[in-house]
C-alpha positions as CSV (number, residue, x, y, z in Angstrom):
1,M,22.5,145.2,119.2
2,S,23.6,141.6,119.9
3,D,24.0,140.4,116.3
4,T,27.7,139.6,116.3
5,S,27.7,138.3,112.8
6,F,26.3,141.6,111.5
7,A,28.8,143.6,113.5
8,T,31.7,141.5,112.2
9,A,30.5,141.9,108.6
10,A,30.1,145.6,109.1
11,A,33.6,145.8,110.6
12,K,35.1,144.1,107.5
13,V,33.4,146.6,105.2
14,F,34.7,149.5,107.3
15,L,38.2,148.0,107.4
16,E,38.3,147.8,103.6
17,R,38.4,151.6,103.7
18,H,41.7,151.4,105.6
19,P,44.1,149.5,103.3
20,S,46.9,149.7,106.0
21,Y,45.0,147.1,108.1
22,I,44.3,143.5,107.3
23,V,40.7,142.7,106.5
24,G,40.6,139.4,108.3
25,S,38.8,137.6,111.2
26,H,41.3,138.9,113.8
27,N,40.7,142.5,113.1
28,A,37.0,142.1,112.3
29,T,36.3,140.3,115.5
30,R,38.1,143.0,117.6
31,M,36.3,145.8,115.9
32,A,32.9,144.0,116.2
33,K,33.4,143.8,119.9
34,A,34.1,147.5,120.1
35,I,31.0,148.2,118.0
36,L,28.7,146.0,120.2
37,R,30.1,147.7,123.3
38,L,29.3,151.2,122.0
39,V,25.8,150.2,120.9
40,D,24.8,148.0,123.9
41,S,26.5,149.9,126.7
42,E,26.6,153.5,125.5
43,G,23.5,153.6,123.2
44,A,25.4,154.5,120.1
45,D,23.5,154.4,116.8
46,P,24.3,151.2,114.9
47,A,23.4,152.9,111.6
48,S,25.7,155.9,112.1
49,V,29.2,156.0,110.5
50,S,30.5,157.8,113.6
51,T,29.8,154.6,115.6
52,Y,32.1,152.6,113.4
53,E,34.7,155.3,113.4
54,Q,34.7,155.4,117.2
55,A,34.9,151.6,117.4
56,F,37.9,151.7,115.0
57,Q,39.7,154.3,117.1
58,D,38.9,152.4,120.3
59,C,40.6,149.1,119.1
60,L,43.2,150.6,116.9
61,Q,46.1,149.3,119.0
62,E,44.8,145.8,118.7
63,L,44.5,145.7,115.0
64,E,47.0,144.0,112.7
65,L,48.7,146.1,110.1
66,R,49.5,144.8,106.6
67,E,53.1,144.0,105.9
68,P,54.5,147.0,103.8
69,E,55.2,146.0,100.3
70,Q,58.9,145.8,99.6
71,P,60.0,147.6,96.5
72,K,61.2,145.2,93.7
73,S,64.8,144.9,93.0
74,V,65.8,145.5,89.3
75,E,66.4,141.7,89.1
76,E,62.7,141.1,89.8
77,M,61.4,143.8,87.5
78,S,59.8,143.1,84.1
79,G,60.9,144.8,81.0
80,E,57.9,147.2,81.2
81,E,58.8,148.1,84.8
82,L,62.4,148.7,83.9
83,S,61.3,151.1,81.1
84,M,59.5,153.2,83.6
85,L,62.6,153.9,85.7
86,P,64.1,157.4,85.4
87,P,66.8,157.6,82.7
88,D,69.6,158.1,85.3
89,K,68.6,154.8,87.0
90,Q,68.4,153.0,83.6
91,D,72.0,154.2,82.9
92,R,73.3,152.5,86.0
93,L,71.6,149.1,85.4
94,P,73.9,146.1,85.4
95,T,74.6,144.8,81.9
96,H,72.4,141.7,82.0
97,I,69.5,143.8,83.3
98,F,70.1,146.5,80.7
99,L,69.9,143.8,78.0
100,K,66.5,142.8,79.3
101,L,65.4,146.4,79.0
102,A,66.8,146.7,75.5
103,E,64.9,143.5,74.5
104,F,61.6,144.9,75.8
105,E,62.1,148.2,74.0
106,L,62.9,146.4,70.7
107,R,59.7,144.4,71.0
108,Q,57.6,147.4,71.8
109,R,58.9,149.3,68.8
110,S,58.0,146.5,66.5
111,R,54.5,146.3,67.9
112,K,53.6,150.0,67.6
113,P,54.6,151.2,64.1
114,A,53.6,154.7,63.0
115,L,53.7,154.5,59.3
116,P,52.6,156.9,56.6
117,E,49.7,155.5,54.6
118,E,51.4,156.3,51.3
119,C,54.2,153.9,52.1
120,A,51.9,150.9,52.9
121,M,52.3,149.7,49.3
122,F,56.0,149.0,50.0
123,K,55.3,146.6,52.9
124,P,55.7,143.4,50.7
125,L,59.2,144.6,49.7
126,F,60.3,144.7,53.4
127,E,58.7,141.4,54.2
128,G,60.3,139.9,51.1
129,E,63.7,140.7,52.5
130,D,62.9,139.4,55.9
131,V,63.0,142.8,57.6
132,A,60.2,144.4,59.7
133,F,57.9,146.9,58.1
134,S,58.3,149.3,61.0
135,A,58.6,153.0,61.5
136,K,62.3,152.7,62.4
137,N,63.1,150.6,59.4
138,L,61.1,152.9,57.1
139,E,62.9,155.9,58.4
140,I,66.4,154.4,57.8
141,V,65.5,153.3,54.2
142,R,63.9,156.6,53.3
143,E,66.9,158.6,54.7
144,W,69.2,156.4,52.6
145,M,67.2,157.1,49.4
146,D,66.7,160.8,50.2
147,S,70.5,161.3,50.7
148,R,71.0,159.9,47.1
149,Q,68.0,161.7,45.6
150,L,66.4,158.4,44.6
151,G,62.7,158.2,43.9
152,Y,60.3,156.0,45.9
153,T,60.1,153.1,43.4
154,D,60.0,149.4,44.1
155,G,63.5,149.0,42.7
156,N,65.0,151.8,44.8
157,F,63.3,150.6,47.9
158,R,64.6,147.1,47.4
159,L,68.1,148.5,46.8
160,A,67.9,150.6,49.9
161,I,66.7,147.7,52.0
162,I,69.7,145.6,50.9
163,A,72.2,148.4,51.5
164,C,70.9,149.1,55.0
165,E,70.3,145.5,55.9
166,E,72.6,145.5,58.9
167,Q,70.8,148.5,60.5
168,L,67.3,147.1,60.0
169,E,65.2,145.2,62.5
170,P,64.2,141.7,61.3
171,S,60.6,140.7,60.7
172,D,58.4,139.0,63.3
173,E,58.7,135.8,61.3
174,V,62.5,135.8,61.5
175,L,62.4,136.7,65.2
176,E,60.0,133.9,66.0
177,S,62.2,131.4,64.2
178,M,65.3,132.4,66.2
179,S,66.5,130.5,69.2
180,A,66.9,132.6,72.4
181,D,70.7,132.6,71.9
182,E,70.4,133.8,68.3
183,Y,67.9,136.5,69.2
184,R,70.2,137.8,71.9
185,K,73.3,137.9,69.7
186,S,71.7,139.3,66.6
187,V,69.1,141.7,68.0
188,V,69.4,142.5,71.7
189,E,73.1,142.8,72.1
190,P,73.6,145.1,69.0
191,S,70.8,147.4,70.3
192,F,72.4,147.3,73.8
193,R,75.8,148.3,72.3
194,Q,74.3,151.2,70.3
195,R,72.5,152.6,73.4
196,R,75.6,152.3,75.6
197,A,77.7,154.0,72.9
198,A,75.1,156.8,72.6
199,Q,75.2,157.3,76.4
200,S,79.0,157.3,76.4
201,K,79.1,159.9,73.6
202,S,76.7,162.0,75.5
203,E,78.8,161.9,78.7
204,N,82.0,162.7,76.7
205,S,80.4,165.7,75.2
206,K,79.7,167.3,78.6
207,P,82.3,169.8,80.2
208,L,84.8,168.0,82.3
209,G,83.5,169.6,85.5
210,V,79.9,168.4,84.9
211,A,81.0,164.8,84.1
212,T,83.2,164.7,87.2
213,V,80.5,166.0,89.5
214,Q,78.0,163.5,88.1
215,Y,80.5,160.7,88.6
216,L,81.3,161.7,92.2
217,H,77.5,161.8,93.0
218,S,76.9,158.4,91.5
219,S,79.8,156.7,93.3
């Protein structure tokens, strides 16, 4: 077997099975030499996988490893990546990064409404008041009406929307018309404050010993 180009191509295919090593000309050339030596000098079968495995082992010390991927810092993470962090790590995020996470979660909630079909008829009422017809908004409005034993009529829905306006998420049209500064002040920061307050309340409700131990371990 004296076909160097074939041996080099075969080496590259074999190296692809080993992601720790670079699939490049340096590694392929060294492995091809080992393959040719086994076939030409030792009579190894060029069609046998074991020949390539042996060649790989023979030149292992000469092969270049890939640089290990460095984990991203929270500064480099997208909102989606931040949302996949464990809750305890999310709780320790710096304020400006936590705001980024809050903004991502807000947008995700507005994109994935889970709404009862029987309430679809009230969508124009929400949009007419510049609030999103979302699962969260619908729940707030319905709870307000239920607590006052009000029927689900157009008038009562409109009354509830106006009464709960400060708690409701704005519509997509309103969000799109906002500048970045307006969006942060009116949407992201209020959500951030609510989440931080909820976390603080949760911490304060724990026995003193538990909170103290958690603080010491996080310091």
